Every structure is written in C-alpha cells, then in structure tokens.
MITORVO-681390 format. One record per residue (C-alpha): residue in three letters; residue number from 1; x, y, z. Coordinates in pm, whole numbers, padded with zeros to 5 digits. Layout:
% residues N
REC    aa     i       xx       yy       zz
REC   ALA   NUM        X        Y        Z
...
***
This chain:
% residues 532
REC    aa     i       xx       yy       zz
REC   UNK     1   -02402    01993   -01639
REC   UNK     2   -02101    01778   -01547
REC   UNK     3   -02276    01587   -01269
REC   UNK     4   -02279    01220   -01366
REC   UNK     5   -02617    01061   -01426
REC   UNK     6   -02613    00707   -01290
REC   UNK     7   -02768    00426   -01494
REC   UNK     8   -02714    00166   -01223
REC   UNK     9   -03030   -00021   -01129
REC   UNK    10   -03002   -00133   -00763
REC   UNK    11   -03317   -00341   -00808
REC   UNK    12   -03189   -00533   -01109
REC   UNK    13   -03073   -00896   -01123
REC   UNK    14   -02725   -00804   -01247
REC   UNK    15   -02673   -00562   -00958
REC   UNK    16   -02774   -00822   -00701
REC   UNK    17   -02552   -01089   -00861
REC   UNK    18   -02255   -00854   -00859
REC   UNK    19   -02325   -00749   -00501
REC   UNK    20   -02353   -01111   -00385
REC   UNK    21   -02021   -01198   -00548
REC   UNK    22   -01851   -00895   -00393
REC   UNK    23   -01989   -00967   -00045
REC   UNK    24   -01854   -01322   -00069
REC   UNK    25   -01510   -01186   -00155
REC   UNK    26   -01532   -00939    00133
REC   UNK    27   -01616   -01220    00374
REC   UNK    28   -01304   -01406    00260
REC   UNK    29   -01102   -01087    00298
REC   UNK    30   -01231   -01029    00651
REC   UNK    31   -01118   -01380    00745
REC   UNK    32   -00766   -01304    00623
REC   UNK    33   -00754   -00966    00798
REC   UNK    34   -00864   -01139    01119
REC   UNK    35   -00544   -01344    01108
REC   UNK    36   -00340   -01024    01131
REC   UNK    37   -00550   -00893    01419
REC   UNK    38   -00488   -01197    01643
REC   UNK    39   -00111   -01143    01637
REC   UNK    40    00073   -01437    01785
REC   UNK    41   -00250   -01594    01911
REC   UNK    42   -00449   -01594    02237
REC   UNK    43   -00173   -01752    02445
REC   UNK    44    00082   -01483    02367
REC   UNK    45   -00171   -01200    02375
REC   UNK    46   -00280   -01306    02726
REC   UNK    47    00080   -01336    02844
REC   UNK    48    00158   -00990    02706
REC   UNK    49   -00142   -00837    02885
REC   UNK    50   -00052   -01013    03211
REC   UNK    51    00283   -00833    03199
REC   UNK    52    00091   -00507    03205
REC   UNK    53    00168   -00426    02843
REC   UNK    54   -00049   -00294    02563
REC   UNK    55   -00079   -00462    02224
REC   UNK    56    00053   -00289    01912
REC   UNK    57   -00288   -00164    01797
REC   UNK    58   -00378   -00059    02152
REC   UNK    59   -00065    00155    02161
REC   UNK    60   -00159    00312    01827
REC   UNK    61   -00514    00380    01942
REC   UNK    62   -00386    00557    02253
REC   UNK    63   -00139    00757    02045
REC   UNK    64   -00392    00885    01790
REC   UNK    65   -00615    01187    01838
REC   UNK    66   -00951    01082    01975
REC   UNK    67   -01201    00966    01708
REC   UNK    68   -00950    01026    01428
REC   UNK    69   -00908    00766    01150
REC   UNK    70   -00612    00534    01104
REC   UNK    71   -00529    00420    00752
REC   UNK    72   -00360    00085    00807
REC   UNK    73   -00115   -00016    00533
REC   UNK    74   -00021   -00362    00408
REC   UNK    75   -00221   -00556    00670
REC   UNK    76   -00192   -00875    00460
REC   UNK    77    00188   -00862    00431
REC   UNK    78    00339   -01213    00434
REC   UNK    79    00005   -01374    00335
REC   UNK    80    00072   -01713    00181
REC   UNK    81    00423   -01732    00324
REC   UNK    82    00560   -01931    00619
REC   UNK    83    00531   -01618    00836
REC   UNK    84    00221   -01484    01014
REC   UNK    85   -00017   -01258    00820
REC   UNK    86    00076   -00898    00893
REC   UNK    87    00446   -00982    00931
REC   UNK    88    00448   -00892    01301
REC   UNK    89    00429   -00519    01227
REC   UNK    90    00147   -00265    01208
REC   UNK    91    00201    00037    00983
REC   UNK    92   -00028    00320    00881
REC   UNK    93   -00109    00690    00872
REC   UNK    94   -00290    00864    01156
REC   UNK    95   -00325    01203    01320
REC   UNK    96   -00127    01269    01639
REC   UNK    97   -00163    01605    01813
REC   UNK    98   -00319    01743    01497
REC   UNK    99   -00033    01620    01275
REC   UNK   100   -00054    01344    01015
REC   UNK   101    00218    01091    01094
REC   UNK   102    00346    00762    00959
REC   UNK   103    00324    00515    01248
REC   UNK   104    00490    00175    01283
REC   UNK   105    00440   -00062    01575
REC   UNK   106    00611   -00395    01635
REC   UNK   107    00378   -00673    01745
REC   UNK   108    00566   -00837    02035
REC   UNK   109    00317   -01127    02049
REC   UNK   110    00462   -01251    01716
REC   UNK   111    00800   -01406    01794
REC   UNK   112    00884   -01124    02033
REC   UNK   113    00846   -00864    01760
REC   UNK   114    01138   -01009    01565
REC   UNK   115    01170   -00897    01203
REC   UNK   116    01130   -01148    00921
REC   UNK   117    01185   -01073    00549
REC   UNK   118    00828   -00946    00507
REC   UNK   119    00858   -00725    00817
REC   UNK   120    01157   -00567    00649
REC   UNK   121    00975   -00504    00322
REC   UNK   122    00679   -00358    00507
REC   UNK   123    00906   -00128    00709
REC   UNK   124    01089   -00009    00400
REC   UNK   125    00759    00065    00226
REC   UNK   126    00647    00267    00529
REC   UNK   127    00971    00468    00520
REC   UNK   128    00924    00532    00148
REC   UNK   129    00573    00667    00210
REC   UNK   130    00701    00892    00489
REC   UNK   131    00983    01030    00275
REC   UNK   132    00780    01098   -00040
REC   UNK   133    00492    01256    00148
REC   UNK   134    00697    01430    00418
REC   UNK   135    00520    01263    00709
REC   UNK   136    00681    01260    01057
REC   UNK   137    00759    00902    01163
REC   UNK   138    00669    00751    01501
REC   UNK   139    00816    00406    01574
REC   UNK   140    00654    00213    01860
REC   UNK   141    00936   -00028    01934
REC   UNK   142    00941   -00366    02099
REC   UNK   143    01151   -00605    01895
REC   UNK   144    01412   -00870    01949
REC   UNK   145    01580   -00768    01623
REC   UNK   146    01612   -01001    01326
REC   UNK   147    01442   -01339    01317
REC   UNK   148    01773   -01523    01324
REC   UNK   149    01676   -01828    01112
REC   UNK   150    01592   -01577    00836
REC   UNK   151    01908   -01369    00878
REC   UNK   152    02034   -01443    00526
REC   UNK   153    01732   -01259    00383
REC   UNK   154    01737   -00976    00636
REC   UNK   155    02092   -00877    00724
REC   UNK   156    02213   -00724    00396
REC   UNK   157    01897   -00537    00287
REC   UNK   158    01804   -00462    00648
REC   UNK   159    02065   -00189    00671
REC   UNK   160    01836    00027    00458
REC   UNK   161    01606    00070    00759
REC   UNK   162    01870    00266    00947
REC   UNK   163    01982    00447    00633
REC   UNK   164    01622    00561    00583
REC   UNK   165    01597    00703    00936
REC   UNK   166    01906    00916    00880
REC   UNK   167    01783    01032    00539
REC   UNK   168    01444    01125    00679
REC   UNK   169    01615    01332    00945
REC   UNK   170    01847    01491    00689
REC   UNK   171    01541    01586    00483
REC   UNK   172    01398    01764    00785
REC   UNK   173    01131    01499    00848
REC   UNK   174    01109    01429    01224
REC   UNK   175    01155    01075    01354
REC   UNK   176    01041    00964    01700
REC   UNK   177    01107    00628    01870
REC   UNK   178    00908    00511    02172
REC   UNK   179    01064    00199    02326
REC   UNK   180    00830   -00024    02528
REC   UNK   181    01044   -00336    02563
REC   UNK   182    01336   -00506    02395
REC   UNK   183    01512   -00310    02124
REC   UNK   184    01800   -00543    02064
REC   UNK   185    02089   -00571    01818
REC   UNK   186    01986   -00401    01491
REC   UNK   187    01667   -00290    01665
REC   UNK   188    01877   -00072    01895
REC   UNK   189    01956    00152    01601
REC   UNK   190    01592    00258    01566
REC   UNK   191    01608    00473    01882
REC   UNK   192    01976    00527    01816
REC   UNK   193    01904    00697    01482
REC   UNK   194    01575    00869    01562
REC   UNK   195    01557    01242    01635
REC   UNK   196    01359    01195    01956
REC   UNK   197    01347    00897    02193
REC   UNK   198    01121    00793    02481
REC   UNK   199    01209    00491    02695
REC   UNK   200    00977    00321    02946
REC   UNK   201    01103    00261    03301
REC   UNK   202    01198   -00102    03379
REC   UNK   203    01055   -00208    03042
REC   UNK   204    01278   -00067    02769
REC   UNK   205    01594   -00267    02703
REC   UNK   206    01814   -00111    02437
REC   UNK   207    02148   -00275    02368
REC   UNK   208    02353   -00399    02075
REC   UNK   209    02413   -00726    02256
REC   UNK   210    02218   -00867    02549
REC   UNK   211    02380   -01023    02859
REC   UNK   212    02428   -01368    02697
REC   UNK   213    02604   -01221    02393
REC   UNK   214    02816   -00992    02607
REC   UNK   215    02916   -01293    02816
REC   UNK   216    03011   -01493    02507
REC   UNK   217    03196   -01205    02338
REC   UNK   218    03380   -01050    02633
REC   UNK   219    03330   -01271    02936
REC   UNK   220    03166   -00978    03115
REC   UNK   221    02876   -01044    03351
REC   UNK   222    02589   -00793    03323
REC   UNK   223    02215   -00759    03368
REC   UNK   224    01949   -00611    03141
REC   UNK   225    01896   -00295    03341
REC   UNK   226    02259   -00188    03378
REC   UNK   227    02336   -00288    03021
REC   UNK   228    02045   -00120    02845
REC   UNK   229    01765   -00014    03079
REC   UNK   230    01573    00312    03051
REC   UNK   231    01721    00447    03377
REC   UNK   232    02076    00387    03255
REC   UNK   233    02010    00543    02914
REC   UNK   234    01842    00844    03075
REC   UNK   235    02118    00906    03333
REC   UNK   236    02437    00759    03187
REC   UNK   237    02446    00699    02809
REC   UNK   238    02210    00985    02716
REC   UNK   239    02027    00773    02459
REC   UNK   240    01692    00845    02625
REC   UNK   241    01563    01197    02566
REC   UNK   242    01253    01129    02777
REC   UNK   243    01199    00885    03064
REC   UNK   244    00847    00743    03095
REC   UNK   245    00711    00575    03406
REC   UNK   246    00476    00346    03209
REC   UNK   247    00331    00294    02861
REC   UNK   248    00052    00555    02881
REC   UNK   249    00308    00807    03003
REC   UNK   250    00538    00721    02712
REC   UNK   251    00257    00775    02463
REC   UNK   252    00161    01102    02635
REC   UNK   253    00519    01221    02595
REC   UNK   254    00529    01112    02230
REC   UNK   255    00215    01317    02164
REC   UNK   256    00380    01612    02336
REC   UNK   257    00688    01578    02115
REC   UNK   258    00469    01588    01804
REC   UNK   259    00287    01894    01938
REC   UNK   260    00621    02070    01991
REC   UNK   261    00726    02001    01631
REC   UNK   262    00481    02270    01515
REC   UNK   263    00469    02075    01190
REC   UNK   264    00295    02237    00895
REC   UNK   265    00156    02076    00582
REC   UNK   266    00281    02217    00252
REC   UNK   267   -00074    02208    00115
REC   UNK   268   -00433    02227    00235
REC   UNK   269   -00619    01981    00453
REC   UNK   270   -00946    01808    00374
REC   UNK   271   -01238    02038    00304
REC   UNK   272   -01508    01946    00560
REC   UNK   273   -01765    02138    00354
REC   UNK   274   -01703    01937    00036
REC   UNK   275   -02029    01801   -00109
REC   UNK   276   -02057    01421   -00079
REC   UNK   277   -02138    01209   -00385
REC   UNK   278   -02504    01213   -00491
REC   UNK   279   -02520    00834   -00495
REC   UNK   280   -02495    00584   -00212
REC   UNK   281   -02150    00433   -00150
REC   UNK   282   -02327    00105   -00067
REC   UNK   283   -02402    00073   -00440
REC   UNK   284   -02030    00032   -00513
REC   UNK   285   -02076   -00333   -00415
REC   UNK   286   -02298   -00402   -00716
REC   UNK   287   -02099   -00244   -01000
REC   UNK   288   -01814   -00484   -01078
REC   UNK   289   -01925   -00822   -01220
REC   UNK   290   -01800   -01144   -01064
REC   UNK   291   -01669   -01233   -01412
REC   UNK   292   -01425   -00960   -01514
REC   UNK   293   -01474   -01045   -01880
REC   UNK   294   -01810   -00870   -01851
REC   UNK   295   -01763   -00495   -01912
REC   UNK   296   -01888   -00228   -01671
REC   UNK   297   -01889    00151   -01675
REC   UNK   298   -01628    00300   -01437
REC   UNK   299   -01823    00626   -01435
REC   UNK   300   -02061    00450   -01195
REC   UNK   301   -01764    00415   -00958
REC   UNK   302   -01651    00774   -01016
REC   UNK   303   -02005    00901   -00943
REC   UNK   304   -01984    00744   -00596
REC   UNK   305   -01639    00866   -00492
REC   UNK   306   -01601    01226   -00616
REC   UNK   307   -01749    01541   -00465
REC   UNK   308   -02110    01600   -00571
REC   UNK   309   -02066    01321   -00834
REC   UNK   310   -01926    01601   -01054
REC   UNK   311   -01693    01471   -01328
REC   UNK   312   -01585    01699   -01613
REC   UNK   313   -01490    01444   -01878
REC   UNK   314   -01198    01511   -02111
REC   UNK   315   -01225    01392   -02476
REC   UNK   316   -01536    01182   -02408
REC   UNK   317   -01584    01092   -02777
REC   UNK   318   -01222    00997   -02845
REC   UNK   319   -01057    00684   -02711
REC   UNK   320   -01381    00589   -02540
REC   UNK   321   -01249    00278   -02367
REC   UNK   322   -01060    00507   -02129
REC   UNK   323   -01254    00768   -01933
REC   UNK   324   -01048    01073   -01835
REC   UNK   325   -01161    01387   -01659
REC   UNK   326   -01141    01635   -01375
REC   UNK   327   -01309    01621   -01035
REC   UNK   328   -01251    01696   -00668
REC   UNK   329   -01237    01467   -00364
REC   UNK   330   -01285    01632   -00025
REC   UNK   331   -01204    01957   -00201
REC   UNK   332   -00877    01833   -00355
REC   UNK   333   -00860    01869   -00737
REC   UNK   334   -00782    01539   -00910
REC   UNK   335   -00750    01406   -01262
REC   UNK   336   -00902    01060   -01308
REC   UNK   337   -00815    00790   -01562
REC   UNK   338   -01052    00491   -01559
REC   UNK   339   -01063    00196   -01797
REC   UNK   340   -01409    00165   -01950
REC   UNK   341   -01388   -00143   -02174
REC   UNK   342   -01061   -00302   -02065
REC   UNK   343   -00847   -00277   -02379
REC   UNK   344   -00620    00021   -02446
REC   UNK   345   -00600    00117   -02814
REC   UNK   346   -00379    00381   -02978
REC   UNK   347   -00646    00648   -02927
REC   UNK   348   -00672    00577   -02554
REC   UNK   349   -00294    00585   -02521
REC   UNK   350   -00261    00923   -02691
REC   UNK   351   -00554    01064   -02495
REC   UNK   352   -00400    00948   -02166
REC   UNK   353   -00065    01097   -02260
REC   UNK   354   -00213    01442   -02324
REC   UNK   355   -00426    01423   -02009
REC   UNK   356   -00129    01331   -01789
REC   UNK   357    00070    01619   -01934
REC   UNK   358   -00216    01859   -01861
REC   UNK   359   -00237    01739   -01500
REC   UNK   360    00135    01800   -01458
REC   UNK   361    00108    02144   -01612
REC   UNK   362   -00161    02231   -01355
REC   UNK   363    00000    02046   -01056
REC   UNK   364   -00304    01820   -01010
REC   UNK   365   -00270    01468   -00862
REC   UNK   366   -00390    01174   -01071
REC   UNK   367   -00616    00884   -00973
REC   UNK   368   -00599    00564   -01181
REC   UNK   369   -00891    00319   -01166
REC   UNK   370   -00773   -00007   -01321
REC   UNK   371   -00978   -00247   -01529
REC   UNK   372   -00759   -00328   -01826
REC   UNK   373   -00654   -00639   -02014
REC   UNK   374   -00363   -00445   -02164
REC   UNK   375   -00277   -00282   -02495
REC   UNK   376   -00450   -00415   -02807
REC   UNK   377   -00263   -00674   -03015
REC   UNK   378   -00302   -00784   -03377
REC   UNK   379   -00163   -00697   -03719
REC   UNK   380   -00392   -00399   -03774
REC   UNK   381   -00297   -00246   -03439
REC   UNK   382    00074   -00316   -03470
REC   UNK   383    00075   -00148   -03810
REC   UNK   384   -00123    00138   -03660
REC   UNK   385    00155    00203   -03407
REC   UNK   386    00022    00053   -03084
REC   UNK   387    00377    00002   -02954
REC   UNK   388    00480    00365   -02993
REC   UNK   389    00144    00494   -02868
REC   UNK   390    00151    00266   -02565
REC   UNK   391    00509    00378   -02509
REC   UNK   392    00393    00741   -02511
REC   UNK   393    00147    00668   -02230
REC   UNK   394    00407    00479   -02027
REC   UNK   395    00657    00760   -02087
REC   UNK   396    00404    01012   -01959
REC   UNK   397    00325    00805   -01649
REC   UNK   398    00692    00735   -01579
REC   UNK   399    00799    01097   -01589
REC   UNK   400    00491    01253   -01432
REC   UNK   401    00582    01408   -01097
REC   UNK   402    00237    01487   -00960
REC   UNK   403    00129    01229   -00701
REC   UNK   404   -00044    00921   -00840
REC   UNK   405   -00305    00712   -00657
REC   UNK   406   -00399    00375   -00810
REC   UNK   407   -00695    00153   -00730
REC   UNK   408   -00731   -00187   -00893
REC   UNK   409   -01106   -00239   -00920
REC   UNK   410   -01108   -00506   -01192
REC   UNK   411   -00846   -00659   -01419
REC   UNK   412   -00498   -00513   -01441
REC   UNK   413   -00306   -00720   -01691
REC   UNK   414    00009   -00687   -01899
REC   UNK   415    00158   -00354   -01998
REC   UNK   416   -00181   -00197   -01929
REC   UNK   417   -00094   -00238   -01560
REC   UNK   418    00218   -00031   -01628
REC   UNK   419    00043    00239   -01832
REC   UNK   420   -00218    00275   -01557
REC   UNK   421    00056    00331   -01298
REC   UNK   422    00107   -00010   -01140
REC   UNK   423    00341   -00071   -00848
REC   UNK   424    00662   -00047   -01055
REC   UNK   425    00565    00309   -01157
REC   UNK   426    00573    00426   -00796
REC   UNK   427    00224    00554   -00725
REC   UNK   428    00217    00727   -00387
REC   UNK   429   -00045    00470   -00283
REC   UNK   430   -00194    00165   -00453
REC   UNK   431   -00498   -00025   -00325
REC   UNK   432   -00708   -00307   -00464
REC   UNK   433   -01071   -00412   -00440
REC   UNK   434   -01143   -00779   -00360
REC   UNK   435   -01262   -00811   -00721
REC   UNK   436   -00922   -00719   -00867
REC   UNK   437   -00687   -00949   -01056
REC   UNK   438   -00340   -00871   -01186
REC   UNK   439   -00086   -01072   -01386
REC   UNK   440    00112   -01065   -01710
REC   UNK   441   -00209   -01182   -01883
REC   UNK   442   -00528   -01374   -01805
REC   UNK   443   -00493   -01739   -01695
REC   UNK   444   -00658   -01884   -02007
REC   UNK   445   -00452   -01665   -02240
REC   UNK   446   -00126   -01749   -02066
REC   UNK   447   -00198   -02123   -02066
REC   UNK   448   -00303   -02103   -02431
REC   UNK   449    00017   -01923   -02531
REC   UNK   450    00227   -02191   -02362
REC   UNK   451    00025   -02460   -02540
REC   UNK   452    00074   -02298   -02881
REC   UNK   453    00449   -02265   -02825
REC   UNK   454    00470   -02629   -02716
REC   UNK   455    00275   -02743   -03024
REC   UNK   456    00500   -02544   -03255
REC   UNK   457    00809   -02687   -03089
REC   UNK   458    00680   -03044   -03128
REC   UNK   459    00592   -02982   -03494
REC   UNK   460    00935   -02833   -03566
REC   UNK   461    01098   -03147   -03424
REC   UNK   462    00861   -03378   -03608
REC   UNK   463    00723   -03524   -03287
REC   UNK   464    00359   -03614   -03211
REC   UNK   465    00181   -03388   -02965
REC   UNK   466    00031   -03534   -02648
REC   UNK   467   -00317   -03380   -02624
REC   UNK   468   -00394   -03531   -02282
REC   UNK   469   -00072   -03394   -02134
REC   UNK   470   -00146   -03057   -02296
REC   UNK   471   -00490   -03041   -02135
REC   UNK   472   -00347   -03130   -01794
REC   UNK   473   -00070   -02872   -01823
REC   UNK   474   -00312   -02603   -01936
REC   UNK   475   -00542   -02673   -01641
REC   UNK   476   -00250   -02661   -01397
REC   UNK   477   -00116   -02336   -01543
REC   UNK   478   -00460   -02174   -01537
REC   UNK   479   -00505   -02274   -01175
REC   UNK   480   -00161   -02140   -01080
REC   UNK   481   -00203   -01807   -01259
REC   UNK   482   -00555   -01762   -01122
REC   UNK   483   -00425   -01812   -00766
REC   UNK   484   -00133   -01576   -00823
REC   UNK   485   -00359   -01306   -00971
REC   UNK   486   -00579   -01267   -00664
REC   UNK   487   -00563   -00964   -00432
REC   UNK   488   -00456   -01150   -00116
REC   UNK   489   -00162   -01310   -00299
REC   UNK   490   -00048   -00978   -00445
REC   UNK   491   -00107   -00786   -00122
REC   UNK   492    00089   -01048    00072
REC   UNK   493    00389   -00957   -00143
REC   UNK   494    00332   -00585   -00087
REC   UNK   495    00243   -00524   -00451
REC   UNK   496   -00030   -00298   -00312
REC   UNK   497   -00084   -00106    00012
REC   UNK   498   -00394   -00299    00107
REC   UNK   499   -00715   -00463   -00018
REC   UNK   500   -01007   -00238    00070
REC   UNK   501   -01384   -00258    00090
REC   UNK   502   -01521   -00073   -00219
REC   UNK   503   -01744    00130    00014
REC   UNK   504   -01431    00274    00178
REC   UNK   505   -01275    00393   -00150
REC   UNK   506   -01364    00761   -00116
REC   UNK   507   -01246    00771    00248
REC   UNK   508   -00920    00591    00171
REC   UNK   509   -00844    00816   -00126
REC   UNK   510   -00931    01122    00083
REC   UNK   511   -00686    01019    00355
REC   UNK   512   -00420    00958    00090
REC   UNK   513   -00483    01294   -00075
REC   UNK   514   -00449    01464    00261
REC   UNK   515   -00122    01279    00324
REC   UNK   516    00030    01366   -00015
REC   UNK   517   -00046    01733    00041
REC   UNK   518    00185    01727    00341
REC   UNK   519    00454    01762    00075
REC   UNK   520    00461    02009   -00217
REC   UNK   521    00263    01895   -00524
REC   UNK   522    00442    01993   -00842
REC   UNK   523    00411    01855   -01192
REC   UNK   524    00683    01773   -01442
REC   UNK   525    00787    02048   -01675
REC   UNK   526    00977    01819   -01914
REC   UNK   527    00955    01465   -02049
REC   UNK   528    01165    01209   -02228
REC   UNK   529    01148    01175   -02606
REC   UNK   530    00799    01078   -02727
REC   UNK   531    00806    00852   -03032
REC   UNK   532    00546    01010   -03262
***
C-alpha cells in the first residue's frame, strides 16, 4: 500500500501549540491582505461608486464564470514600501466563458490607477505567467499611466509591458483590453497593442496626451471626448473594436470575445472524480512548529494535499532527509520533493538529481515543499563532495523543463533554496505559508558569522575587541535578518506569488496545475555537464 499512514495526533499538546502559532500568523496575514482590499480608502471608494463605476474586484467578479474560483496573485505587492499594499493592481487566474485567463485590473481608487514601480513588477510577473502557461490575457484598464514622481524607476523598464503584449500576440496567445476610464500616455498602449479592445461610452479616455499636454505641446485646444473618447475611437480612429454602453455591457462583450476564441488547453482539465485526501485539511494548521528549528515530517503535509493520500515514495531509505515520490493532485500526475529534516547532504542531492531526471523523462510536473537550512557544511562533507553533489541537484533543477511548483512551508535558506527551486530558478508558481522564512542563512548564524569575521579582523590588527558593541551589533543584525526573512516582506517584493492559508494548499496547487496544462508539458531530454 502506498497510502500514507498519518502519525499526527490532533489531540496532542504539540499539535495545539503549532495550530495556535499558525492561527496567530494567519490573523496577521489577514490584516495585511485587508489593506489591499480597501484600495485607496473609503473616501475614494465612495467617490468611485458615486460616479457609477465598479471597483477592480467587482469588475473581475462580474467577468468570471459564476461560482468559479479566482486565484489572486501577489496581493501583498509593495508591502513595506512607501506605496499601498497591492500596488494598485489586481492580478490573478480565473475562468471566463469556460476558458482559464490571466486577468489584470487597475485599481482606480489608488492614485487614479497610476503605475508605481511595484505595479510594474506585478504586471511583468503576470505577463510572464501568461506567456509560460499560454493563458489568454484580459486587461481591465483604468489608469492615468505612470506615477510621475516615480518615473525614473518606471520609464525605462516599463517598456517591457508593451513588448510583452506584442510577444504574447505573436505567440498566438490572445490579449483583450477593456477600457473603463482613463488610459493615458503609456497606458494608451495597452489597448493599442491588444488583439481585441472594448471601450465604454463616455467613460473610456484613451490618448497619448490629454488636453493639458496637447495644449502645452501644440497650442491646440481639445476636450477629452474628441481627443480620446470611446465614440471617437469607435467611429474615427478605429482603436475600439467594440463599443459598450456601460461597464456591465463592456464585461458582457469581453466574455463574448473569449467565447469566440474557441481556446483549447493543450492538456487535460481537473479531474472532478479525483479522490480527496483521507485526512482533514484543517489539520495542516498543526503540523509546522512555531520554531522552525524543530523538525517535522513533510509526509503529513503530503497526506493532506494529494489524491487519496497516496504517495509512492522513491528511494525512501536513501537520503532520508529529503522525501521524494509520485502522486496525483486532482488527477494530475506530480513528482514531489519535500525536505524532511532540513539539511541536504550528498545523498539527498544525488537522489533529487535522479528523481528530477526521471520526472523530465516522463513529462511529469514537480512540486517542491521547502523546509531546508541548506546544504551541509563541514570538513567531512566538503571532502565527501557536497559542492559537486549540490551542484548536480542545482544543475538538474536549472535545466529541468517540466513545470515546477514551489511552496515554502518552513525554512528555505541558502543554496538549499536554489536546489529546491526558489524564485531565481523560475518555478511556474511559488507560494509561501505564513510559517515560512527565507534568507541567505538563519539570523543567528548570519550574525555569528559577522561576529567571527570581525573578531578575526581585530586580532589580525592587534586591536582589542569590544564585546558590548559586538553584542549590540549581533542583536541588530538578528533583528534585521529576522524581519527580512518573513513571508510578508518577501511577498511584498514579489519573491513569491502569494502567502496562502495552509488549508488552501491543495486548491491553490490544483488551480496552478490546471493553468500549466494550458501549455504543453514536456521534460528536458538533455542536461549540462554533471560533475561526478
């Protein structure tokens, strides 16, 4: 039997302590997500509604098929920066007229929908997801263009947004722009470069330069409607493919455009008959300890996210601090790599390398569940070849072409983050639990290393070492690294695609697996040189 037998005790003290710690983190996370939901605040939301306009998420809800899910991406973008949480943009994957689409929606209650540096990064990430997974793109546009005080950080890289739209189209991936209000300056190129456009009567304003700029540049007097209104673009310029009388009509027409695409996935959809896990998803809250130095068995997580809790483990007796094996999620075959005891030794590295190659040979996507402090260090391990064995694993991950999905459930430190397919290794999607932490190394280790280096430097110069200053510096460094290792900080910089409730892990991964099968899934048939 390959069905996992759970050893988790939901009545035990450890379980309840872990659950309490996780619920506290989730409460903090909900408070941060709430900041994104309020947009520009009650004043601007009320003003927007009084103008007879829908909010960004209201537009998305109307666009989506009834009762279908929406996987929102990067909701904490810009967290910890001078800009509002969410970066004034909503992005995600949802089903429109039976077709999975990548949807973006400007939030006009946040500085008129203007783009700041984090808006740009979030948009570029959305375009990357659409391109790699061959998802049609729907842009719900109402933006005043670049946030001008931030232009130095937006103008040069911002051109990639328009480049991406043309490349999506060239790749045969449909792009649709629905314009509800201002689409000014650079924002005018979103409808200008999309395959299909819908403009709303007396609302849409699409122009490279508004009346004030035209007046300054040419001396010409003009008004919004004659310069860039929906009526003009529908009758005169030809920019508008479809003319909508109001917002609901625009969304109806957008849904009709998607229907007429007759878009087909390259692979299968979710299997509605797939057997659910045998264990309650609620129990995922009590698995990861509040202190990540305490080990836990990732098989308890796997048992609660895969079909029928069925996990066919690969090399279970070799390299035991990394669990590898085969399973299905919503009927999709997957290979899973999950850190069991945190440290990656030579055996784990070689085991992972072989497993990744097998997955590519069979065209099976890989799921990485992170809880690693990195590759093992020390004289014995260096002499045993940990560098070349770790390099083998990183080589395999780097050149694997099957889709990768990563979830940070615990620690994800050092090169172990790389070997387990961290952000730099381009997983199709990467999410984190509120319990996750990620940095070059743990706070205490990093502060200790700096202290040792400082002591050695003082000794080499024959100077006395200030122990009080050392203690203060170590405390400050530990505090800084701890803060910079937390999920909200990392998610704010788009180092993941979102921080999720552990109980939603199976659903989120299922939606991602469905999305990646919109494109062909094919493994690598060749690799770089493996140092043996």
